[in-house]
C-alpha positions in Angstrom: 15.6 3.1 -10.3 17.8 6.2 -9.9 20.9 4.0 -9.4 20.4 2.4 -12.8 19.7 5.7 -14.4 22.8 7.2 -12.7 25.0 4.3 -14.0 23.7 4.8 -17.5 24.4 8.5 -17.4 28.0 7.9 -16.2 28.6 5.6 -19.2 27.2 7.9 -21.9 30.3 10.3 -22.3 32.6 7.3 -22.8 30.2 5.6 -25.4 30.0 8.9 -27.3 33.9 9.1 -27.4 33.9 5.5 -28.6 31.6 6.4 -31.4 28.8 4.1 -30.2 26.3 6.9 -29.8 25.9 10.3 -31.5 25.6 13.5 -29.6 21.9 13.7 -30.3 21.4 10.2 -29.0 23.3 11.0 -25.8 21.2 14.1 -25.2 17.9 12.2 -25.7 19.0 9.5 -23.2 20.2 12.1 -20.8 16.7 13.7 -20.9 14.8 10.5 -20.7 16.8 8.9 -17.8 17.4 12.1 -15.7 17.8 11.5 -12.0 16.4 13.4 -9.2 19.2 13.6 -6.6 17.2 16.0 -4.4 15.1 12.9 -3.3 16.8 10.5 -0.9 17.1 6.8 -1.6 15.8 4.1 0.5 19.2 3.4 2.1 19.5 7.2 3.0 16.1 7.2 4.6 16.7 4.0 6.6 20.1 5.1 7.8 18.9 8.6 8.7 15.9 7.2 10.5 18.0 4.6 12.5 20.4 7.4 13.4 17.6 9.6 14.7 15.9 6.9 16.6 19.1 5.8 18.4 19.9 9.4 19.3 16.4 10.0 20.6 16.3 6.7 22.5 19.7 7.5 24.1 18.6 11.0 25.2 15.5 9.6 26.7 17.5 6.9 28.6 20.0 9.3 30.0 17.3 11.7 31.1 15.1 8.9 32.5 18.1 7.5 34.6 18.3 10.8 36.7 14.6 11.8 36.4 13.7 11.5 40.1 16.6 13.8 41.1 15.5 16.7 38.9 13.1 19.5 40.0 10.0 20.5 37.9 11.7 23.5 36.1 14.8 21.2 35.2 12.3 18.6 33.9 10.6 21.2 31.8 14.0 22.3 30.5 14.7 18.7 29.4 11.3 18.7 27.6 11.9 21.8 25.6 15.6 21.9 25.1 15.8 18.9 22.6 12.9 20.4 20.7 14.6 23.8 20.5 17.9 22.2 19.4 16.2 20.3 16.6 14.3 23.3 15.4 17.7 25.2 15.2 19.2 22.3 13.3 16.2 22.3 11.0 16.6 26.0 10.4 20.2 25.5 9.4 19.2 22.7 6.9 16.6 25.0 5.4 19.2 27.7 4.9 21.0 25.4 2.6 17.9 24.8 0.6 18.4 22.2 -2.2 22.1 22.0 -1.5 21.4 20.3 1.9 22.5 16.7 1.9 19.5 14.3 1.7 20.3 12.1 4.7 21.0 15.2 6.9 17.6 16.6 6.0 15.9 13.3 6.9 17.7 12.8 10.2 17.0 16.4 11.3 13.3 16.2 10.5 12.8 12.9 12.1 14.8 14.1 15.2 12.5 17.0 15.5 9.4 14.8 15.1 10.6 12.6 18.0 11.6 15.6 20.1 8.0 16.8 19.7 6.6 13.5 20.9 9.0 13.4 23.8 8.1 17.0 24.7 4.3 16.2 24.8 4.9 13.1 26.9 7.3 14.8 29.4 4.9 17.8 29.9 2.0 15.5 30.4 3.9 13.4 33.0 5.1 16.5 34.9 1.6 18.0 35.2 -0.3 14.6 35.4 -2.5 15.6 32.5 -3.7 12.0 32.0 -5.5 11.0 28.8 -5.4 7.9 26.5 -2.4 7.0 24.3 -4.5 7.4 21.1 -5.1 11.1 22.0 -1.3 11.5 22.4 -0.6 9.8 19.2 -3.2 11.9 17.3 -1.7 15.3 18.4 1.8 14.0 17.9 1.1 13.2 14.3 -0.6 16.5 13.7 2.3 18.5 15.1 4.8 16.3 13.0 2.8 16.9 9.7 4.2 20.3 8.9 7.7 18.8 8.9 6.8 16.8 5.9 6.0 20.0 4.0 8.8 22.3 5.3 11.6 19.7 5.3 10.4 17.5 2.4 11.1 14.6 4.6 10.3 11.0 3.3 11.2 9.5 6.8 8.6 11.7 8.6 6.1 11.1 5.9 6.5 7.3 6.5 6.3 7.9 10.2 3.1 10.0 9.8 1.4 7.4 7.6 2.3 4.6 10.1 1.1 6.7 13.1 -2.4 7.6 11.6 -2.9 4.1 10.6 -2.3 2.8 14.1 -4.5 5.6 15.5 -7.3 4.7 13.2 -7.2 1.0 14.3 -7.4 2.0 17.8 -10.6 4.1 17.1 -12.7 1.5 15.4 -14.8 0.8 18.6 -18.4 2.5 18.6 -18.1 6.2 19.3 -20.8 8.9 19.4 -18.8 11.4 17.3 -17.5 10.6 13.9 -14.6 12.9 14.1 -13.2 10.8 17.0 -13.5 7.6 15.1 -11.4 6.0 12.3 -13.6 7.9 9.8 -11.1 10.7 10.3 -8.4 8.7 8.5 -9.2 10.0 5.0 -8.9 13.6 6.3 -5.6 12.9 8.1 -4.2 11.3 4.9 -5.2 14.3 2.8 -2.8 16.2 5.1 0.0 14.8 3.0 -1.6 16.0 -0.3 0.6 19.2 -0.8 3.7 17.0 -0.4 3.0 14.6 -3.3 4.5 16.2 -6.5 2.0 16.8 -9.2 -1.1 15.8 -7.0 -3.7 15.0 -8.1 -3.3 14.5 -11.9 -0.2 12.4 -11.7 1.9 11.0 -8.7 5.6 10.5 -8.7 6.4 9.0 -5.3 9.4 6.9 -4.4 8.9 3.2 -4.2 9.2 3.3 -0.3 6.6 6.0 0.0 4.3 4.2 -2.4 4.4 1.1 -0.2 4.0 3.1 2.9 1.0 4.9 1.5 -0.6 1.7 0.3 -0.2 -0.1 3.5 -1.4 2.9 5.6 -4.3 3.6 3.4 -5.4 0.0 3.3 -5.3 -0.4 7.1 -6.8 3.1 7.7 -9.7 2.7 5.3 -10.6 -0.7 6.6 -10.7 0.7 10.0 -12.9 3.6 8.7 -15.2 1.0 7.2 -15.6 -0.6 10.6 -16.3 2.7 12.3 -18.9 3.5 9.6 -20.7 0.2 10.4 -20.8 1.0 14.1 -22.0 4.5 13.6 -24.7 3.6 11.1 -26.2 0.8 13.2 -25.9 2.7 16.4 -24.5 -0.3 18.2 -21.7 -2.8 18.1 -21.7 -4.3 14.7 -20.4 -7.8 15.2 -21.3 -9.7 12.0 -17.8 -10.9 10.9 -18.7 -11.8 7.4 -20.2 -8.3 6.7 -16.9 -6.8 8.0 -15.0 -9.0 5.5 -17.1 -7.6 2.7 -16.5 -4.0 3.7 -12.9 -4.7 3.5 -13.2 -6.5 0.1 -15.1 -3.5 -1.4 -12.5 -1.1 0.1 -9.6 -3.1 -1.3 -11.4 -3.1 -4.7 -11.6 0.7 -4.8 -7.9 0.9 -3.9 -7.0 -1.6 -6.6 -8.8 0.4 -9.3 -7.5 3.8 -8.2 -6.7 5.5 -11.4 -3.0 5.7 -11.6 -1.0 5.8 -14.8 0.0 2.2 -15.6 3.8 1.3 -16.3 4.9 1.4 -19.8 5.6 -2.0 -21.6 9.4 -1.3 -21.4 9.2 -0.3 -17.7 10.9 -2.7 -15.3 8.3 -2.3 -12.6 5.3 -4.5 -13.2 2.7 -2.8 -11.1 2.2 0.0 -8.5 2.0 -1.3 -4.9 -1.7 -0.7 -4.6 -2.3 -2.9 -7.6 0.1 -5.7 -6.4 -1.0 -5.8 -2.7 -4.7 -5.3 -3.2 -4.8 -7.6 -6.2 -3.2 -10.4 -4.1 -5.7 -9.9 -1.3 -8.7 -9.9 -3.7 -7.4 -13.1 -5.2 -7.0 -14.8 -1.8 -10.5 -13.6 -1.0 -11.8 -15.1 -4.1 -10.2 -18.4 -3.4 -11.8 -18.4 0.0 -15.2 -17.7 -1.4 -14.8 -20.5 -4.0 -15.0 -23.3 -1.3 -18.3 -24.9 -0.6 -18.0 -24.7 3.2 -19.3 -21.3 4.4 -21.1 -20.2 1.3 -24.3 -19.5 3.2 -22.4 -17.3 5.8 -20.6 -15.5 2.9 -23.9 -14.6 1.2 -25.5 -13.7 4.5 -22.5 -11.3 5.2 -22.9 -9.8 1.7 -26.5 -9.1 2.3 -25.7 -7.3 5.6 -22.9 -5.4 4.1 -25.3 -4.2 1.2 -27.4 -2.4 3.9 -24.5 -0.1 4.8 -23.7 3.2 3.2 -20.0 2.5 3.1 -20.6 -0.4 0.7 -22.7 1.6 -1.8 -20.0 4.4 -1.6 -17.4 1.8 -2.5 -19.5 0.3 -5.3 -20.0 3.8 -6.8 -16.2 4.4 -6.7 -15.6 1.0 -8.3 -17.8 2.1 -11.2 -16.2 5.6 -11.5 -12.6 4.1 -11.2 -13.5 1.2 -13.6 -14.3 3.6 -16.5 -10.8 4.9 -17.0 -9.4 1.3 -16.7 -11.8 0.1 -19.4 -10.8 3.0 -21.7 -7.1 2.1 -21.1 -8.0 -1.6 -21.9 -6.6 -2.8 -18.6 -8.6 -6.0 -18.8 -6.5 -7.9 -16.2 -7.3 -5.1 -13.7 -11.0 -5.2 -14.5 -11.4 -8.9 -14.3 -9.7 -9.1 -10.9 -11.7 -6.2 -9.5 -14.9 -8.0 -10.7 -14.3 -10.6 -8.0 -16.0 -8.4 -5.6 -19.1 -8.2 -7.8 -19.5 -11.9 -8.9 -21.0 -13.0 -5.6 -23.9 -10.5 -6.1 -25.0 -12.8 -9.0 -25.3 -15.7 -6.5 -27.0 -13.5 -3.9 -29.8 -12.6 -6.5 -30.6 -16.3 -7.0 -31.8 -16.6 -3.5 -31.6 -20.0 -1.9 -29.9 -21.5 -5.0 -27.1 -19.0 -4.7 -25.5 -21.0 -1.9 -24.8 -23.9 -4.4 -24.0 -21.7 -7.4 -21.5 -19.3 -5.6 -18.5 -21.7 -5.4 -18.8 -22.6 -9.1 -19.2 -19.0 -10.1 -16.0 -18.0 -8.2 -14.1 -21.0 -9.6 -15.1 -20.0 -13.2 -14.1 -16.4 -12.4 -10.6 -17.3 -11.1 -10.2 -19.6 -14.1 -11.0 -16.8 -16.4 -8.5 -14.5 -14.6 -5.8 -17.2 -15.1 -6.5 -17.6 -18.8 -6.6 -13.8 -19.3 -3.3 -13.2 -17.6 -1.7 -15.8 -19.9 -3.4 -14.6 -23.1 -2.6 -10.9 -22.6 1.2 -11.7 -22.7 0.8 -13.6 -25.9 -1.1 -10.8 -27.6 1.7 -8.3 -26.9 -0.1 -6.6 -23.9 1.1 -6.5 -20.3 0.1 -9.7 -18.7 1.4 -12.1 -16.2 1.6 -15.6 -17.6 3.4 -17.2 -14.7 0.9 -15.8 -12.3 -2.0 -16.9 -14.5 -0.5 -20.4 -14.7 0.0 -20.5 -10.9 -3.6 -19.3 -10.4 -4.9 -22.2 -12.6 -2.8 -24.8 -10.9 -3.9 -23.6 -7.4 -7.5 -23.7 -8.5 -7.2 -27.2 -9.8 -5.5 -28.4 -6.5 -8.1 -26.7 -4.4 -11.0 -28.4 -6.3 -9.2 -31.8 -6.0 -9.0 -31.5 -2.3 -12.6 -30.5 -2.1 -13.8 -33.3 -4.4 -14.7 -36.9 -3.4 -12.5 -38.6 -6.1 -10.2 -41.4 -5.0 -6.7 -40.8 -3.7 -5.3 -42.4 -6.8 -7.1 -40.1 -9.1 -6.0 -37.1 -7.1 -2.5 -38.2 -7.2 -2.5 -38.7 -11.0 -4.1 -35.2 -11.5 -1.4 -33.6 -9.2 1.3 -35.2 -11.4 -0.2 -34.1 -14.7 -0.7 -30.7 -13.4 2.9 -30.5 -12.0 4.4 -31.6 -15.3 2.2 -29.1 -17.3 3.2 -26.3 -14.9 7.0 -27.0 -15.3 6.6 -27.4 -19.2 4.9 -24.0 -19.3 7.5 -22.4 -17.1 10.3 -23.7 -19.6 8.2 -22.4 -22.5 7.9 -18.9 -21.0 11.6 -18.8 -20.2 12.4 -19.6 -23.9 10.0 -17.1 -25.2 11.4 -14.3 -22.9 14.9 -15.2 -24.0 13.9 -15.0 -27.7 12.2 -11.5 -27.1 15.5 -10.2 -25.5 17.5 -11.5 -28.5 15.2 -9.7 -30.9 15.5 -6.4 -29.2 17.9 -4.0 -30.9 
């Protein structure tokens, strides 16, 4: 939102000269909408990253074209010279401090990270050191991590998050040592902790970094959940439904992560970990609400409850749920409870197979009604999402029912008309709210 804030700050002096605002009002607005120009925008990060990637790829292509004609000392020179050059460039950027241009800092940091990886690869090839690509990726990420702290580089932070997520997925297979498995992901992710401003009480990340952190954390922790199952059972853990439940519980923990919610007048609706994990939980809830596969779902849940990862996630759900209840974030609570509702069906034994689809359908209906009701009570809700959820639920139950095609068609028509009417109503209400605002 820096671009919008910057535009506002540019208009304030003229508004003050025109008598639209007092000097005190201008000062308050300048303090409230201050921009941080030391942090690069998304466009700067993308352009700097692309430039660094093209330069790095070009150098590798040029060196590779004449590689067979070079002696070993010359090859080593090509391995270390780019790294030395990027380190000198980084030193020059650091000398400028906060005055350094953001895109220059980003490009230099990413170039040094790429030069580090190229140096490792070239030295390994010269001396035929061998090894697997996950080992190379692991050490490359560790050597690139200090650049995030020293250079304050968002591009390298995103690069690091992507790298450790890929490494974690490659390490899910059964391994004898936990520190060589995806269970290392949380420790690797904590390596970025000093970089986040205000960590841990409050996080002020750019939107690009929030999304990168959300995606990387989701993939990495799901991979860690798989490794925990392998290590706990001592053998290959192939129960697919149990794996699905490990991921569902992990997503629920991330969904409830205690982050300050947006204000009512904030243009952003939710943080990425709420939006992404909430959508995945709703999709999982819809899948569980179908009659086919209920037995497999409950068997998988029973298997997942035998694993320590599941109970650790359930404990975190309770811990993270307490602040959400205190903040009265009822929409968050009712969506997170999707992971707990099937336990009621599991407790019913054989009858749970028949009860589970109805329980999940009622739960999804409750979510839709709550998302609509919150908005009408002056709290942050999502009425259109709630209406879409109810419509999708009705359509799903119609497809699963044994009613005639005529009845199903009439129901679809009625639901479609109701959905359009609701959308028109919400548009008018939103327009009225805007007109009432001073």
